[in-house]
N, C-alpha and C positions, 0 to 999 in steps of 0.2 A: 829417587821416589820415596815419599814418606811411607812409613809403615805404622800400623795402628794396633793397639792393644785395647780390646773392648771389655768393659765390665758392665754387666746388666744388673739392675736392682728392681725389685718389685715396686718400690716407691722411694722417691727422693723428695726432699723439701723443694730443692731446685738443683738441677744438674750443674748449672753454671756456678752456683754458690758453693756446692760441694767440691767441684773440680778446681775452683780457684784456691780453696784451702789446701787441696792436695798439691797443686802447682807450687804454692808458697813453700811447701815442705820438700820440694824437689822432684815431684812426679815428672817423668820425661815427656818431651815432645812426642805427640802421637798417642798419648793416653786418651781414652774415650770413656765417658761415663754415660750410660743410657738407662732410662727408667720406663717402666710400664705406665707410670702415672707420677704426677708431682702434686704435693700438697700445698706448695707455695710458689708455683710457676710465676715467672716475672719476665717482663720485656723492658724496653727502653723506658727511662724516666720512672722506673720502679712500678710500672703498671702491672696489674695481675694478668696472668695468662692461663686460661682454662686448660686443664691438663688431666682429663679423665682417661680411663682405660680405652684403648683403641687408637690412640695417637702415637706419634714418635717424638720422644723428648730426649735429646742427647747433646753433649758438649764435648769439644775436642781441644786439646792443647796444641797450639801452633807456635813455631819460632817467630819472634818479633823483635826488631831492633830497638824500638822506642815506643812510648805511649802514643805518639802522633801517628806512627805507621800502623797501629792496630786498626785504625779506621778502614783501611783498604781491605782488611780481611772480611769486613761485611760485604763488600762488593764481590770478592772472590767467592764467599760462601753462597751468596744469593744466586750467582751464576751456576755454581756446582750443584746446588739443590734443585734449581730449575731444570737442569739437564737430566738429573737422575729421575725426577718425577716424570718428565716427558718420555723417558725410556720405558717406563713401567705402566703408563696409562695414557689414554687418548686425551691429553690436556695440552693447552697452550698456556704456558706460565708467563705472566708479566710481573714486573717489579715496580712497586710503588716506592718512590724515594722515601726513606733511604733503605729500609730493611724489611719491607713486607712483600710477600709473594702472593699474587692474585691469580685465581682462575675464574673466568666469567665475571670479573670485577669484584669478586669476593675474596677476602683474605683466607688463605689456607696455610700460611706459614709466617712465623716471625723469627727474626734472627737477632742475636745479641752478642756483640764482640766486646770483651773487656780485657784491659791490660793488667798484667800481674808482675809486680816487682819481687824479685827473690835474690838470694845471695849470689847466684852465678850470673845475674843480669836481668833479663826481661823476657817475658813470653806473653801470650795472649790466649784467652779461653773464648772459643766461639760456640755459642749454643744455638740450637734450632728446635722449635716446636712445630710439628706438622699435624694438621687435622686430617686423619685418615678415615676411620670409621667411628670415631668417638662422638659422644653426644655433646652438643654445645648449649650453653645457657640461652634461654629464650630472648634475652636482651640483645644477643648478637645476631638475631635473625635479620637477613638482608645485608649484614656487614661482613660476617665471617661465614665460612662453610667448610665442608669436608670434601675430600676427593671422592668419597662414595656418593655423596649427593650431586656433585658436579660432573663426575665422569662415569659413575656406575662401577668404579673399581675399588675393591676393598683390599688394599695392599698390606701384606704383613710388615709390621715395623722392622723386624730384623732384615727382611729382604730389601726394604727401602734404605735402611742404614748402610747395608753393604754397597748398594749402588752409589750412595752419596760419598762414602769413603773412597770408593774407586775413582770418582770424579775429583776428589780432593787430594788424592795421592800425588798428583803432579804439581803441587803447590810451589815447591822450591825451584822448579824450572819453568813455572808459568810465565807467559808473556802477558804482562799486565796491560799493555796497550790493547791486545786482542780481547782480554777479559773486559776491559772498560768499554770497548766497542760493542760487545755483546750485551753488556749491562744497559747501554744506551738503546740498543735495538729492542730490548725487552721493556723499555720504560713505559709505565702506565700514566705518566704525568706530562712528559714533554709535548708541547703543542696544545695543551689543555688549560682551561681556566681552573685555578686551584685556590684554596684558602691556605695561607701560610700561617703557622702558629709557632712563632719563636719561643724560646724558653722564657724570656724575660719581658718581651714587649707585647703590645696588643696585636691580635691577628689582623690580617688584611688579605684582600683578594688580589690575585695576580695572574699573569699568563706565564706558564713555565716554558722557557726558551731553549735551554740546553743543560747538559751535565758536563762539567769540566773534568779533566783528568784526575784531579784530586778528590772527586766525588761531590764537590759542591754544586749547588743548583743555581742557574741563572734565571732570574724572573724579572718581569716588568709589572710594577704595581698598576692596577687598573684605575686607581683614584687620581694619580698624578703623573703616570707614565715614567716614573723613575726606575732605572735599572738597578737591580740589587743582586748580590751574590750571597746565597744562603748556605751556611756551613753546618748548621744544626737546627734542631726543632722538628716539627711535624708538618705534614701537608695533607690536605684532603681534597679530593676531586668533587666532593659535595660542597657547593658554595654555602657559606654560612649566611643566614638571613639577619642575624644579630651580631654585630661586631662587639668585641669586648672593649 
């Protein structure tokens, strides 16, 4: 079982950024950095992440064999956080491929896994930002929400962090076949029409068909029926009216 050593800060620029630097300097697996707020919270593709008081913002160092294997930590973390949230409040948590957790179709958590190379090999830092009782910017209305607004539950950040770390403690003995099956069952996109936004190509509309064991998404384009396997990028269940 993994054990954890937690350090809390009043404020961090970004818990992932700070913990990555500590990991490079030899901070051990199981190190956890948590903050009451972030001044520069970020998600995938360097997008900003609102990080006001009242949320949970934390990052954990995990063992990892290679940069490629860091990706499945996103899957593991998504399931672990979903389980912890459901233990503490009356919520049904779904996962929007690849790293967003939703309650009532609104985002309540983002997860970011990043590989770190250091002298003794490789590790990964997994961060999660969870909207609990924090105030969100007006432009996120209808897109993101908080557990307080969706479930009427105002969970203490330390209490939720303890529950998440308990779920994560079995990482080294986890059956990833079972983890992936739960990830699929929680999917908010499989069987739905979606907009796929690759990193480099124009967006397109598709039907999400399945999630493979490596975490990639099988889709069928709606314009030409071509089957594709999506390994990275973003998806939206709100179909775009204007294609790029």
